[in-house]
C-alpha positions as CSV (number, residue, x, y, z in Angstrom):
1,M,10.6,-7.3,-19.0
2,G,10.1,-11.2,-18.4
3,A,12.3,-13.6,-17.0
4,N,13.7,-15.0,-19.9
5,A,14.7,-11.2,-20.7
6,M,17.9,-11.9,-18.4
7,R,18.6,-15.6,-20.0
8,P,21.3,-15.7,-22.9
9,R,20.1,-16.9,-26.0
10,P,21.4,-19.4,-27.8
11,G,25.3,-18.9,-28.9
12,Q,24.9,-15.5,-27.4
13,G,26.8,-16.5,-24.4
14,I,26.8,-15.2,-21.3
15,E,28.4,-11.5,-22.2
16,G,24.7,-10.7,-23.8
17,A,23.3,-11.5,-20.6
18,K,25.4,-9.5,-18.4
19,S,24.9,-6.2,-20.8
20,E,21.1,-6.8,-20.8
21,S,21.3,-6.8,-17.3
22,V,23.0,-3.5,-16.8
23,V,20.9,-1.8,-19.0
24,C,17.6,-2.8,-16.9
25,N,19.3,-2.2,-13.8
26,A,20.4,1.4,-14.9
27,L,16.3,2.1,-15.9
28,I,15.7,0.4,-12.6
29,A,17.8,2.0,-9.9
30,L,16.6,5.4,-9.4
31,P,17.7,6.9,-6.0
32,G,15.0,7.8,-3.3
33,P,14.5,10.1,-0.7
34,V,16.9,9.4,2.3
35,V,14.6,8.8,5.5
36,N,15.6,9.5,8.8
37,L,14.3,7.1,11.0
38,E,15.0,8.5,13.8
39,S,13.1,11.3,13.5
40,P,10.5,12.6,16.1
41,R,8.5,14.3,13.8
42,L,8.2,11.2,11.5
43,W,7.0,9.3,14.5
44,R,4.8,11.7,15.5
45,A,2.7,12.0,12.4
46,F,3.1,8.3,12.2
47,R,1.3,8.4,15.9
48,K,-0.9,11.1,14.7
49,F,-2.3,8.9,12.2
50,N,-2.5,5.6,14.0
51,R,-4.6,7.6,16.2
52,N,-6.7,9.4,13.4
53,F,-7.2,6.1,11.7
54,K,-8.6,4.4,14.6
55,R,-11.1,7.6,15.7
56,I,-12.3,7.4,12.3
57,A,-13.1,3.4,12.4
58,R,-14.9,4.1,15.6
59,L,-16.6,6.6,14.4
60,Q,-18.1,4.4,11.3
61,E,-18.9,1.5,14.1
62,E,-21.0,4.1,16.1
63,N,-22.6,5.2,12.8
64,A,-23.6,1.6,11.7
65,R,-25.3,1.3,14.8
66,L,-27.0,3.8,15.2
67,L,-28.3,3.9,11.8
68,E,-29.3,0.3,12.3
69,A,-31.0,1.6,15.2
70,M,-32.8,4.3,13.4
71,R,-34.2,2.1,10.9
72,R,-35.3,-0.2,13.4
73,A,-37.5,3.2,15.2
74,Q,-39.0,3.8,12.3
75,G,-39.2,0.1,10.5
76,G,-37.9,1.2,7.7
77,P,-36.9,-1.2,4.9
78,G,-34.6,-4.0,5.4
79,V,-35.8,-4.6,9.1
80,A,-35.4,-7.9,10.3
81,A,-38.9,-7.9,12.6
């Protein structure tokens, strides 16, 4: 719905805009899962994810360096002499 959907139409008054917004809010407002932000398990999972994410980034950098060194050693295409 665009911004104009909530504005009252000429001759409609404010009541029409209120009833439309109630319908829209009823469709949008779905309760989500309750998350305990104090949970040690949650923070342990975040730390594990972060650790793995950093490890993957380090491995990708190392692989890129090794691949470039291998290309230089073999004198393959795309090597700047």
